All heavy atoms as a GROMACS GRO file, in nm:
protein
  570
    1MET      N    1  18.760  14.370   6.866
    1MET     CA    2  18.657  14.275   6.906
    1MET      C    3  18.622  14.185   6.788
    1MET      O    4  18.610  14.064   6.804
    1MET     CB    5  18.534  14.349   6.958
    1MET     CG    6  18.426  14.260   7.012
    1MET     SD    7  18.288  14.351   7.080
    1MET     CE    8  18.356  14.400   7.236
    2LEU      N    9  18.607  14.245   6.672
    2LEU     CA   10  18.572  14.168   6.553
    2LEU      C   11  18.681  14.067   6.518
    2LEU      O   12  18.652  13.952   6.483
    2LEU     CB   13  18.544  14.261   6.436
    2LEU     CG   14  18.487  14.200   6.310
    2LEU    CD1   15  18.356  14.129   6.339
    2LEU    CD2   16  18.466  14.308   6.206
    3SER      N   17  18.806  14.106   6.534
    3SER     CA   18  18.914  14.012   6.504
    3SER      C   19  18.918  13.898   6.605
    3SER      O   20  18.950  13.784   6.569
    3SER     CB   21  19.048  14.083   6.495
    3SER     OG   22  19.083  14.138   6.622
    4LEU      N   23  18.887  13.925   6.730
    4LEU     CA   24  18.880  13.819   6.832
    4LEU      C   25  18.770  13.719   6.800
    4LEU      O   26  18.780  13.602   6.835
    4LEU     CB   27  18.856  13.879   6.971
    4LEU     CG   28  18.972  13.955   7.032
    4LEU    CD1   29  18.930  14.021   7.162
    4LEU    CD2   30  19.091  13.865   7.055
    5GLN      N   31  18.665  13.767   6.734
    5GLN     CA   32  18.554  13.679   6.695
    5GLN      C   33  18.580  13.615   6.559
    5GLN      O   34  18.492  13.545   6.505
    5GLN     CB   35  18.424  13.761   6.687
    5GLN     CG   36  18.376  13.815   6.816
    5GLN     CD   37  18.249  13.897   6.800
    5GLN    OE1   38  18.224  13.983   6.882
    5GLN    NE2   39  18.168  13.874   6.698
    6THR      N   40  18.696  13.638   6.503
    6THR     CA   41  18.733  13.591   6.368
    6THR      C   42  18.633  13.631   6.262
    6THR      O   43  18.613  13.559   6.163
    6THR     CB   44  18.759  13.438   6.365
    6THR    OG1   45  18.639  13.368   6.394
    6THR    CG2   46  18.869  13.400   6.462
    7GLY      N   47  18.564  13.743   6.282
    7GLY     CA   48  18.474  13.798   6.183
    7GLY      C   49  18.339  13.733   6.174
    7GLY      O   50  18.258  13.769   6.088
    8ILE      N   51  18.310  13.638   6.264
    8ILE     CA   52  18.177  13.572   6.260
    8ILE      C   53  18.094  13.606   6.383
    8ILE      O   54  18.147  13.644   6.487
    8ILE     CB   55  18.191  13.419   6.243
    8ILE    CG1   56  18.261  13.355   6.360
    8ILE    CG2   57  18.260  13.382   6.113
    8ILE    CD1   58  18.253  13.205   6.362
    9CYS      N   59  17.967  13.590   6.368
    9CYS     CA   60  17.871  13.614   6.476
    9CYS      C   61  17.896  13.519   6.591
    9CYS      O   62  17.911  13.398   6.570
    9CYS     CB   63  17.728  13.596   6.420
    9CYS     SG   64  17.599  13.610   6.543
   10VAL      N   65  17.900  13.572   6.713
   10VAL     CA   66  17.926  13.487   6.831
   10VAL      C   67  17.807  13.402   6.871
   10VAL      O   68  17.820  13.314   6.956
   10VAL     CB   69  17.976  13.570   6.950
   10VAL    CG1   70  18.111  13.631   6.923
   10VAL    CG2   71  17.876  13.674   6.993
   11LEU      N   72  17.689  13.428   6.814
   11LEU     CA   73  17.572  13.345   6.847
   11LEU      C   74  17.553  13.230   6.752
   11LEU      O   75  17.551  13.113   6.792
   11LEU     CB   76  17.446  13.432   6.853
   11LEU     CG   77  17.442  13.539   6.961
   11LEU    CD1   78  17.306  13.607   6.963
   11LEU    CD2   79  17.472  13.481   7.098
   12CYS      N   80  17.539  13.259   6.624
   12CYS     CA   81  17.512  13.151   6.527
   12CYS      C   82  17.642  13.086   6.476
   12CYS      O   83  17.638  12.976   6.422
   12CYS     CB   84  17.429  13.202   6.411
   12CYS     SG   85  17.515  13.319   6.301
   13LEU      N   86  17.754  13.153   6.492
   13LEU     CA   87  17.885  13.103   6.451
   13LEU      C   88  17.895  13.071   6.302
   13LEU      O   89  17.978  12.992   6.261
   13LEU     CB   90  17.922  12.977   6.532
   13LEU     CG   91  17.925  12.994   6.683
   13LEU    CD1   92  17.957  12.859   6.748
   13LEU    CD2   93  18.027  13.100   6.723
   14SER      N   94  17.810  13.135   6.222
   14SER     CA   95  17.816  13.106   6.079
   14SER      C   96  17.810  13.229   5.989
   14SER      O   97  17.870  13.231   5.885
   14SER     CB   98  17.706  13.007   6.039
   14SER     OG   99  17.579  13.064   6.062
   15ALA      N  100  17.738  13.330   6.031
   15ALA     CA  101  17.721  13.450   5.948
   15ALA      C  102  17.826  13.556   5.981
   15ALA      O  103  17.876  13.560   6.094
   15ALA     CB  104  17.581  13.506   5.967
   16PRO      N  105  17.856  13.640   5.886
   16PRO     CA  106  17.952  13.750   5.914
   16PRO      C  107  17.896  13.844   6.021
   16PRO      O  108  17.778  13.880   6.019
   16PRO     CB  109  17.961  13.821   5.779
   16PRO     CG  110  17.910  13.728   5.678
   16PRO     CD  111  17.811  13.639   5.747
   17ALA      N  112  17.982  13.879   6.113
   17ALA     CA  113  17.943  13.974   6.218
   17ALA      C  114  17.950  14.115   6.161
   17ALA      O  115  18.055  14.157   6.115
   17ALA     CB  116  18.037  13.960   6.338
   18ALA      N  117  17.838  14.185   6.163
   18ALA     CA  118  17.834  14.319   6.104
   18ALA      C  119  17.760  14.420   6.189
   18ALA      O  120  17.756  14.539   6.155
   18ALA     CB  121  17.771  14.311   5.964
   19HIS      N  122  17.700  14.375   6.300
   19HIS     CA  123  17.618  14.466   6.381
   19HIS      C  124  17.669  14.468   6.526
   19HIS      O  125  17.673  14.362   6.590
   19HIS     CB  126  17.470  14.422   6.378
   19HIS     CG  127  17.413  14.429   6.240
   19HIS    ND1  128  17.351  14.543   6.192
   19HIS    CD2  129  17.412  14.339   6.137
   19HIS    CE1  130  17.314  14.519   6.068
   19HIS    NE2  131  17.351  14.397   6.032
   20VAL      N  132  17.705  14.585   6.574
   20VAL     CA  133  17.754  14.597   6.711
   20VAL      C  134  17.634  14.584   6.805
   20VAL      O  135  17.537  14.658   6.793
   20VAL     CB  136  17.825  14.732   6.732
   20VAL    CG1  137  17.866  14.749   6.878
   20VAL    CG2  138  17.946  14.743   6.640
   21ASP      N  139  17.642  14.487   6.896
   21ASP     CA  140  17.536  14.467   6.994
   21ASP      C  141  17.576  14.535   7.125
   21ASP      O  142  17.692  14.531   7.164
   21ASP     CB  143  17.517  14.316   7.018
   21ASP     CG  144  17.415  14.289   7.126
   21ASP    OD1  145  17.302  14.342   7.117
   21ASP    OD2  146  17.448  14.216   7.222
   22HIS      N  147  17.478  14.599   7.188
   22HIS     CA  148  17.507  14.670   7.313
   22HIS      C  149  17.388  14.657   7.408
   22HIS      O  150  17.276  14.629   7.369
   22HIS     CB  151  17.535  14.817   7.286
   22HIS     CG  152  17.414  14.892   7.238
   22HIS    ND1  153  17.367  14.883   7.108
   22HIS    CD2  154  17.331  14.976   7.302
   22HIS    CE1  155  17.260  14.958   7.096
   22HIS    NE2  156  17.237  15.016   7.212
   23CYS      N  157  17.418  14.675   7.536
   23CYS     CA  158  17.315  14.677   7.640
   23CYS      C  159  17.240  14.811   7.631
   23CYS      O  160  17.303  14.917   7.630
   23CYS     CB  161  17.379  14.661   7.776
   23CYS     SG  162  17.264  14.678   7.914
   24HIS      N  163  17.109  14.806   7.622
   24HIS     CA  164  17.032  14.930   7.608
   24HIS      C  165  17.023  15.007   7.738
   24HIS      O  166  16.994  15.126   7.738
   24HIS     CB  167  16.893  14.898   7.554
   24HIS     CG  168  16.896  14.856   7.410
   24HIS    ND1  169  16.845  14.932   7.308
   24HIS    CD2  170  16.947  14.745   7.350
   24HIS    CE1  171  16.864  14.871   7.194
   24HIS    NE2  172  16.926  14.756   7.217
   25GLU      N  173  17.051  14.941   7.852
   25GLU     CA  174  17.048  15.011   7.979
   25GLU      C  175  17.180  15.082   8.007
   25GLU      O  176  17.181  15.198   8.051
   25GLU     CB  177  17.017  14.915   8.092
   25GLU     CG  178  16.875  14.864   8.091
   25GLU     CD  179  16.847  14.768   8.206
   25GLU    OE1  180  16.921  14.770   8.307
   25GLU    OE2  181  16.751  14.690   8.193
   26THR      N  182  17.292  15.015   7.982
   26THR     CA  183  17.422  15.070   8.017
   26THR      C  184  17.500  15.126   7.899
   26THR      O  185  17.593  15.204   7.918
   26THR     CB  186  17.511  14.964   8.084
   26THR    OG1  187  17.542  14.862   7.986
   26THR    CG2  188  17.441  14.901   8.204
   27GLY      N  189  17.463  15.084   7.778
   27GLY     CA  190  17.536  15.125   7.658
   27GLY      C  191  17.661  15.041   7.633
   27GLY      O  192  17.731  15.062   7.536
   28ARG      N  193  17.690  14.947   7.722
   28ARG     CA  194  17.810  14.864   7.711
   28ARG      C  195  17.800  14.774   7.589
   28ARG      O  196  17.699  14.708   7.567
   28ARG     CB  197  17.826  14.778   7.835
   28ARG     CG  198  17.951  14.690   7.836
   28ARG     CD  199  17.961  14.606   7.962
   28ARG     NE  200  17.853  14.507   7.973
   28ARG     CZ  201  17.854  14.387   7.913
   28ARG    NH1  202  17.954  14.350   7.839
   28ARG    NH2  203  17.752  14.306   7.929
   29VAL      N  204  17.906  14.770   7.508
   29VAL     CA  205  17.911  14.684   7.390
   29VAL      C  206  17.933  14.539   7.437
   29VAL      O  207  18.023  14.514   7.517
   29VAL     CB  208  18.022  14.729   7.292
   29VAL    CG1  209  18.039  14.628   7.180
   29VAL    CG2  210  17.988  14.867   7.235
   30ARG      N  211  17.850  14.447   7.387
   30ARG     CA  212  17.862  14.306   7.424
   30ARG      C  213  17.937  14.223   7.320
   30ARG      O  214  17.999  14.125   7.356
   30ARG     CB  215  17.723  14.246   7.445
   30ARG     CG  216  17.648  14.309   7.562
   30ARG     CD  217  17.514  14.242   7.583
   30ARG     NE  218  17.417  14.289   7.488
   30ARG     CZ  219  17.291  14.313   7.516
   30ARG    NH1  220  17.245  14.293   7.637
   30ARG    NH2  221  17.207  14.355   7.422
   31GLY      N  222  17.925  14.264   7.196
   31GLY     CA  223  17.991  14.188   7.089
   31GLY      C  224  17.942  14.233   6.955
   31GLY      O  225  17.869  14.333   6.945
   32VAL      N  226  17.981  14.160   6.852
   32VAL     CA  227  17.939  14.191   6.717
   32VAL      C  228  17.864  14.071   6.664
   32VAL      O  229  17.914  13.958   6.668
   32VAL     CB  230  18.060  14.227   6.625
   32VAL    CG1  231  18.013  14.277   6.491
   32VAL    CG2  232  18.148  14.332   6.693
   33LEU      N  233  17.742  14.094   6.616
   33LEU     CA  234  17.654  13.987   6.574
   33LEU      C  235  17.614  14.006   6.427
   33LEU      O  236  17.631  14.113   6.371
   33LEU     CB  237  17.526  13.987   6.658
   33LEU     CG  238  17.543  13.983   6.809
   33LEU    CD1  239  17.405  13.995   6.877
   33LEU    CD2  240  17.613  13.856   6.853
   34CYS      N  241  17.559  13.901   6.370
   34CYS     CA  242  17.499  13.914   6.238
   34CYS      C  243  17.364  13.983   6.253
   34CYS      O  244  17.311  13.996   6.364
   34CYS     CB  245  17.484  13.777   6.171
   34CYS     SG  246  17.359  13.668   6.246
   35PHE      N  247  17.306  14.025   6.142
   35PHE     CA  248  17.178  14.096   6.148
   35PHE      C  249  17.069  14.010   6.214
   35PHE      O  250  16.996  14.058   6.302
   35PHE     CB  251  17.132  14.136   6.007
   35PHE     CG  252  16.994  14.195   6.007
   35PHE    CD1  253  16.974  14.326   6.044
   35PHE    CD2  254  16.886  14.118   5.972
   35PHE    CE1  255  16.844  14.380   6.048
   35PHE    CE2  256  16.757  14.169   5.975
   35PHE     CZ  257  16.736  14.301   6.012
   36ASN      N  258  17.059  13.883   6.175
   36ASN     CA  259  16.952  13.797   6.228
   36ASN      C  260  16.963  13.778   6.379
   36ASN      O  261  16.864  13.785   6.451
   36ASN     CB  262  16.950  13.662   6.157
   36ASN     CG  263  16.895  13.672   6.016
   36ASN    OD1  264  16.821  13.765   5.983
   36ASN    ND2  265  16.932  13.578   5.933
   37CYS      N  266  17.083  13.749   6.428
   37CYS     CA  267  17.098  13.726   6.572
   37CYS      C  268  17.078  13.854   6.652
   37CYS      O  269  17.015  13.853   6.758
   37CYS     CB  270  17.236  13.665   6.602
   37CYS     SG  271  17.252  13.494   6.543
   38ASN      N  272  17.128  13.966   6.602
   38ASN     CA  273  17.107  14.094   6.669
   38ASN      C  274  16.960  14.126   6.674
   38ASN      O  275  16.908  14.171   6.778
   38ASN     CB  276  17.187  14.202   6.599
   38ASN     CG  277  17.191  14.331   6.677
   38ASN    OD1  278  17.212  14.329   6.797
   38ASN    ND2  279  17.174  14.442   6.610
   39SER      N  280  16.890  14.106   6.565
   39SER     CA  281  16.747  14.131   6.559
   39SER      C  282  16.670  14.037   6.653
   39SER      O  283  16.578  14.080   6.723
   39SER     CB  284  16.698  14.112   6.415
   39SER     OG  285  16.560  14.126   6.407
   40ALA      N  286  16.710  13.911   6.656
   40ALA     CA  287  16.640  13.812   6.739
   40ALA      C  288  16.645  13.848   6.888
   40ALA      O  289  16.542  13.847   6.955
   40ALA     CB  290  16.698  13.673   6.716
   41ILE      N  291  16.765  13.879   6.939
   41ILE     CA  292  16.772  13.910   7.081
   41ILE      C  293  16.701  14.043   7.111
   41ILE      O  294  16.644  14.060   7.218
   41ILE     CB  295  16.914  13.909   7.137
   41ILE    CG1  296  17.004  14.012   7.074
   41ILE    CG2  297  16.976  13.770   7.125
   41ILE    CD1  298  17.139  14.025   7.141
   42GLY      N  299  16.700  14.133   7.016
   42GLY     CA  300  16.625  14.257   7.034
   42GLY      C  301  16.475  14.231   7.041
   42GLY      O  302  16.405  14.287   7.124
   43LYS      N  303  16.426  14.143   6.954
   43LYS     CA  304  16.284  14.110   6.954
   43LYS      C  305  16.243  14.032   7.078
   43LYS      O  306  16.127  14.033   7.116
   43LYS     CB  307  16.249  14.034   6.828
   43LYS     CG  308  16.252  14.125   6.707
   43LYS     CD  309  16.218  14.054   6.579
   43LYS     CE  310  16.228  14.154   6.464
   43LYS     NZ  311  16.181  14.105   6.340
   44LEU      N  312  16.341  13.967   7.142
   44LEU     CA  313  16.313  13.898   7.269
   44LEU      C  314  16.335  13.991   7.388
   44LEU      O  315  16.341  13.948   7.502
   44LEU     CB  316  16.399  13.773   7.281
   44LEU     CG  317  16.364  13.662   7.183
   44LEU    CD1  318  16.464  13.549   7.191
   44LEU    CD2  319  16.223  13.609   7.209
   45GLY      N  320  16.348  14.120   7.359
   45GLY     CA  321  16.356  14.222   7.464
   45GLY      C  322  16.489  14.228   7.537
   45GLY      O  323  16.495  14.282   7.646
   46ASP      N  324  16.594  14.170   7.478
   46ASP     CA  325  16.725  14.168   7.545
   46ASP      C  326  16.714  14.109   7.684
   46ASP      O  327  16.790  14.143   7.774
   46ASP     CB  328  16.789  14.306   7.553
   46ASP     CG  329  16.836  14.359   7.417
   46ASP    OD1  330  16.833  14.283   7.320
   46ASP    OD2  331  16.879  14.475   7.412
   47ASP      N  332  16.620  14.017   7.703
   47ASP     CA  333  16.592  13.960   7.835
   47ASP      C  334  16.644  13.818   7.843
   47ASP      O  335  16.593  13.728   7.774
   47ASP     CB  336  16.442  13.962   7.862
   47ASP     CG  337  16.402  13.902   7.994
   47ASP    OD1  338  16.486  13.902   8.087
   47ASP    OD2  339  16.287  13.856   8.006
   48PRO      N  340  16.746  13.792   7.926
   48PRO     CA  341  16.804  13.658   7.936
   48PRO      C  342  16.702  13.550   7.973
   48PRO      O  343  16.708  13.438   7.924
   48PRO     CB  344  16.910  13.671   8.046
   48PRO     CG  345  16.947  13.815   8.045
   48PRO     CD  346  16.820  13.888   8.009
   49ASP      N  347  16.605  13.583   8.062
   49ASP     CA  348  16.505  13.484   8.097
   49ASP      C  349  16.419  13.447   7.979
   49ASP      O  350  16.385  13.328   7.960
   49ASP     CB  351  16.416  13.536   8.212
   49ASP     CG  352  16.490  13.543   8.344
   49ASP    OD1  353  16.583  13.461   8.365
   49ASP    OD2  354  16.459  13.631   8.424
   50THR      N  355  16.382  13.543   7.896
   50THR     CA  356  16.303  13.514   7.777
   50THR      C  357  16.382  13.429   7.679
   50THR      O  358  16.331  13.334   7.618
   50THR     CB  359  16.257  13.646   7.709
   50THR    OG1  360  16.180  13.719   7.804
   50THR    CG2  361  16.171  13.617   7.588
   51VAL      N  362  16.510  13.460   7.664
   51VAL     CA  363  16.598  13.380   7.575
   51VAL      C  364  16.610  13.238   7.627
   51VAL      O  365  16.603  13.141   7.549
   51VAL     CB  366  16.736  13.448   7.560
   51VAL    CG1  367  16.832  13.359   7.483
   51VAL    CG2  368  16.722  13.583   7.493
   52ARG      N  369  16.622  13.220   7.761
   52ARG     CA  370  16.628  13.084   7.817
   52ARG      C  371  16.499  13.008   7.792
   52ARG      O  372  16.500  12.889   7.761
   52ARG     CB  373  16.661  13.092   7.967
   52ARG     CG  374  16.807  13.116   7.998
   52ARG     CD  375  16.837  13.104   8.146
   52ARG     NE  376  16.807  13.224   8.220
   52ARG     CZ  377  16.893  13.327   8.231
   52ARG    NH1  378  17.010  13.321   8.173
   52ARG    NH2  379  16.862  13.432   8.301
   53ARG      N  380  16.384  13.075   7.807
   53ARG     CA  381  16.256  13.009   7.781
   53ARG      C  382  16.245  12.972   7.635
   53ARG      O  383  16.193  12.865   7.602
   53ARG     CB  384  16.138  13.098   7.825
   53ARG     CG  385  16.120  13.102   7.975
   53ARG     CD  386  15.988  13.168   8.017
   53ARG     NE  387  15.978  13.306   7.972
   53ARG     CZ  388  16.026  13.412   8.040
   53ARG    NH1  389  16.087  13.393   8.154
   53ARG    NH2  390  16.010  13.533   7.993
   54ALA      N  391  16.294  13.058   7.546
   54ALA     CA  392  16.291  13.027   7.404
   54ALA      C  393  16.378  12.904   7.375
   54ALA      O  394  16.336  12.815   7.298
   54ALA     CB  395  16.339  13.146   7.321
   55ALA      N  396  16.494  12.895   7.434
   55ALA     CA  397  16.582  12.779   7.416
   55ALA      C  398  16.515  12.654   7.469
   55ALA      O  399  16.519  12.548   7.403
   55ALA     CB  400  16.716  12.803   7.485
   56ALA      N  401  16.455  12.660   7.586
   56ALA     CA  402  16.387  12.545   7.643
   56ALA      C  403  16.271  12.501   7.553
   56ALA      O  404  16.247  12.381   7.532
   56ALA     CB  405  16.335  12.575   7.783
   57TYR      N  406  16.199  12.596   7.498
   57TYR     CA  407  16.089  12.567   7.409
   57TYR      C  408  16.140  12.492   7.287
   57TYR      O  409  16.083  12.391   7.245
   57TYR     CB  410  16.021  12.698   7.367
   57TYR     CG  411  15.921  12.683   7.255
   57TYR    CD1  412  15.793  12.637   7.280
   57TYR    CD2  413  15.958  12.712   7.125
   57TYR    CE1  414  15.701  12.622   7.177
   57TYR    CE2  415  15.867  12.695   7.020
   57TYR     CZ  416  15.740  12.650   7.047
   57TYR     OH  417  15.652  12.634   6.944
   58LEU      N  418  16.250  12.542   7.228
   58LEU     CA  419  16.306  12.477   7.110
   58LEU      C  420  16.357  12.336   7.142
   58LEU      O  421  16.357  12.248   7.056
   58LEU     CB  422  16.421  12.561   7.053
   58LEU     CG  423  16.377  12.692   6.987
   58LEU    CD1  424  16.499  12.775   6.950
   58LEU    CD2  425  16.290  12.666   6.866
   59GLU      N  426  16.398  12.314   7.268
   59GLU     CA  427  16.445  12.182   7.310
   59GLU      C  428  16.332  12.091   7.353
   59GLU      O  429  16.353  11.978   7.391
   59GLU     CB  430  16.548  12.198   7.422
   59GLU     CG  431  16.675  12.265   7.374
   59GLU     CD  432  16.767  12.307   7.487
   59GLU    OE1  433  16.722  12.316   7.604
   59GLU    OE2  434  16.885  12.334   7.456
   60GLY      N  435  16.208  12.140   7.347
   60GLY     CA  436  16.093  12.059   7.378
   60GLY      C  437  16.047  12.063   7.523
   60GLY      O  438  15.960  11.987   7.563
   61THR      N  439  16.103  12.151   7.605
   61THR     CA  440  16.065  12.164   7.742
   61THR      C  441  15.941  12.251   7.754
   61THR      O  442  15.934  12.358   7.695
   61THR     CB  443  16.177  12.226   7.826
   61THR    OG1  444  16.295  12.148   7.807
   61THR    CG2  445  16.143  12.233   7.973
   62SER      N  446  15.843  12.205   7.828
   62SER     CA  447  15.720  12.282   7.846
   62SER      C  448  15.743  12.396   7.946
   62SER      O  449  15.801  12.375   8.052
   62SER     CB  450  15.608  12.192   7.897
   62SER     OG  451  15.493  12.268   7.925
   63TRP      N  452  15.699  12.514   7.910
   63TRP     CA  453  15.715  12.630   7.998
   63TRP      C  454  15.578  12.689   8.033
   63TRP      O  455  15.559  12.809   8.027
   63TRP     CB  456  15.802  12.736   7.930
   63TRP     CG  457  15.945  12.702   7.940
   63TRP    CD1  458  16.018  12.630   7.854
   63TRP    CD2  459  16.033  12.736   8.046
   63TRP    NE1  460  16.148  12.617   7.898
   63TRP    CE2  461  16.159  12.682   8.016
   63TRP    CE3  462  16.017  12.808   8.165
   63TRP    CZ2  463  16.269  12.696   8.100
   63TRP    CZ3  464  16.127  12.824   8.246
   63TRP    CH2  465  16.251  12.767   8.214
   64LYS      N  466  15.484  12.604   8.068
   64LYS     CA  467  15.350  12.654   8.100
   64LYS      C  468  15.345  12.696   8.247
   64LYS      O  469  15.400  12.632   8.332
   64LYS     CB  470  15.249  12.544   8.072
   64LYS     CG  471  15.241  12.506   7.927
   64LYS     CD  472  15.141  12.398   7.903
   64LYS     CE  473  15.143  12.360   7.756
   64LYS     NZ  474  15.062  12.244   7.729
   65PRO      N  475  15.275  12.807   8.275
   65PRO     CA  476  15.259  12.849   8.414
   65PRO      C  477  15.170  12.751   8.488
   65PRO      O  478  15.086  12.684   8.429
   65PRO     CB  479  15.192  12.986   8.402
   65PRO     CG  480  15.145  13.000   8.263
   65PRO     CD  481  15.215  12.899   8.180
   66THR      N  482  15.189  12.742   8.621
   66THR     CA  483  15.113  12.652   8.704
   66THR      C  484  15.013  12.735   8.788
   66THR      O  485  15.054  12.832   8.853
   66THR     CB  486  15.207  12.577   8.801
   66THR    OG1  487  15.305  12.509   8.721
   66THR    CG2  488  15.131  12.476   8.886
   67LEU      N  489  14.887  12.694   8.787
   67LEU     CA  490  14.785  12.763   8.867
   67LEU      C  491  14.806  12.721   9.013
   67LEU      O  492  14.803  12.605   9.048
   67LEU     CB  493  14.645  12.722   8.821
   67LEU     CG  494  14.529  12.785   8.893
   67LEU    CD1  495  14.526  12.935   8.869
   67LEU    CD2  496  14.398  12.722   8.849
   68VAL      N  497  14.832  12.819   9.101
   68VAL     CA  498  14.856  12.791   9.243
   68VAL      C  499  14.741  12.838   9.330
   68VAL      O  500  14.725  12.793   9.443
   68VAL     CB  501  14.988  12.853   9.294
   68VAL    CG1  502  15.106  12.784   9.227
   68VAL    CG2  503  14.993  13.001   9.271
   69ALA      N  504  14.657  12.926   9.280
   69ALA     CA  505  14.537  12.975   9.349
   69ALA      C  506  14.451  13.042   9.241
   69ALA      O  507  14.502  13.071   9.132
   69ALA     CB  508  14.574  13.076   9.457
   70PRO      N  509  14.324  13.061   9.267
   70PRO     CA  510  14.241  13.121   9.164
   70PRO      C  511  14.300  13.255   9.114
   70PRO      O  512  14.321  13.347   9.193
   70PRO     CB  513  14.106  13.144   9.236
   70PRO     CG  514  14.105  13.042   9.344
   70PRO     CD  515  14.248  13.027   9.386
   71GLY      N  516  14.332  13.258   8.987
   71GLY     CA  517  14.388  13.378   8.926
   71GLY      C  518  14.536  13.404   8.954
   71GLY      O  519  14.590  13.503   8.912
   72VAL      N  520  14.602  13.311   9.024
   72VAL     CA  521  14.744  13.327   9.058
   72VAL      C  522  14.822  13.213   8.991
   72VAL      O  523  14.794  13.095   9.016
   72VAL     CB  524  14.769  13.324   9.210
   72VAL    CG1  525  14.916  13.338   9.243
   72VAL    CG2  526  14.687  13.433   9.277
   73TYR      N  527  14.919  13.250   8.912
   73TYR     CA  528  15.000  13.151   8.840
   73TYR      C  529  15.147  13.164   8.881
   73TYR      O  530  15.194  13.274   8.909
   73TYR     CB  531  14.990  13.173   8.689
   73TYR     CG  532  14.855  13.140   8.634
   73TYR    CD1  533  14.753  13.238   8.633
   73TYR    CD2  534  14.825  13.016   8.586
   73TYR    CE1  535  14.628  13.210   8.582
   73TYR    CE2  536  14.699  12.986   8.535
   73TYR     CZ  537  14.603  13.083   8.536
   73TYR     OH  538  14.478  13.054   8.485
   74ARG      N  539  15.216  13.050   8.887
   74ARG     CA  540  15.358  13.048   8.910
   74ARG      C  541  15.426  13.017   8.777
   74ARG      O  542  15.392  12.919   8.714
   74ARG     CB  543  15.396  12.941   9.013
   74ARG     CG  544  15.548  12.933   9.034
   74ARG     CD  545  15.589  12.829   9.138
   74ARG     NE  546  15.525  12.859   9.266
   74ARG     CZ  547  15.459  12.768   9.338
   74ARG    NH1  548  15.447  12.644   9.296
   74ARG    NH2  549  15.404  12.802   9.450
   75LEU      N  550  15.520  13.100   8.743
   75LEU     CA  551  15.594  13.077   8.618
   75LEU      C  552  15.709  12.982   8.652
   75LEU      O  553  15.766  12.987   8.760
   75LEU     CB  554  15.651  13.208   8.562
   75LEU     CG  555  15.546  13.308   8.516
   75LEU    CD1  556  15.614  13.438   8.472
   75LEU    CD2  557  15.464  13.251   8.402
   76PRO      N  558  15.745  12.896   8.558
   76PRO     CA  559  15.857  12.807   8.583
   76PRO      C  560  15.987  12.883   8.599
   76PRO      O  561  16.003  12.990   8.537
   76PRO     CB  562  15.860  12.717   8.459
   76PRO     CG  563  15.781  12.788   8.357
   76PRO     CD  564  15.687  12.878   8.427
   77SER      N  565  16.073  12.834   8.683
   77SER     CA  566  16.200  12.902   8.705
   77SER      C  567  16.310  12.842   8.624
   77SER      O  568  16.297  12.742   8.562
   77SER     CB  569  16.236  12.902   8.851
   77SER     OG  570  16.241  12.772   8.900
   0.00000   0.00000   0.00000
């Protein structure tokens, strides 16, 4: 796997890949990442929706919930 990635992190494409990343639910290995990228997705809860919201935030897209009824909010999809 590491040789297929040419020894670099598949997320940042710049740092040496040194940490095996895996799904915490299934144990399936997803790839080899650098420390920072592996730590970042872990801190985001390994949740693809959270990662997408983080990317949208960095791109300047507002991700504020919409009030649809008193005390009821709709999260952006």
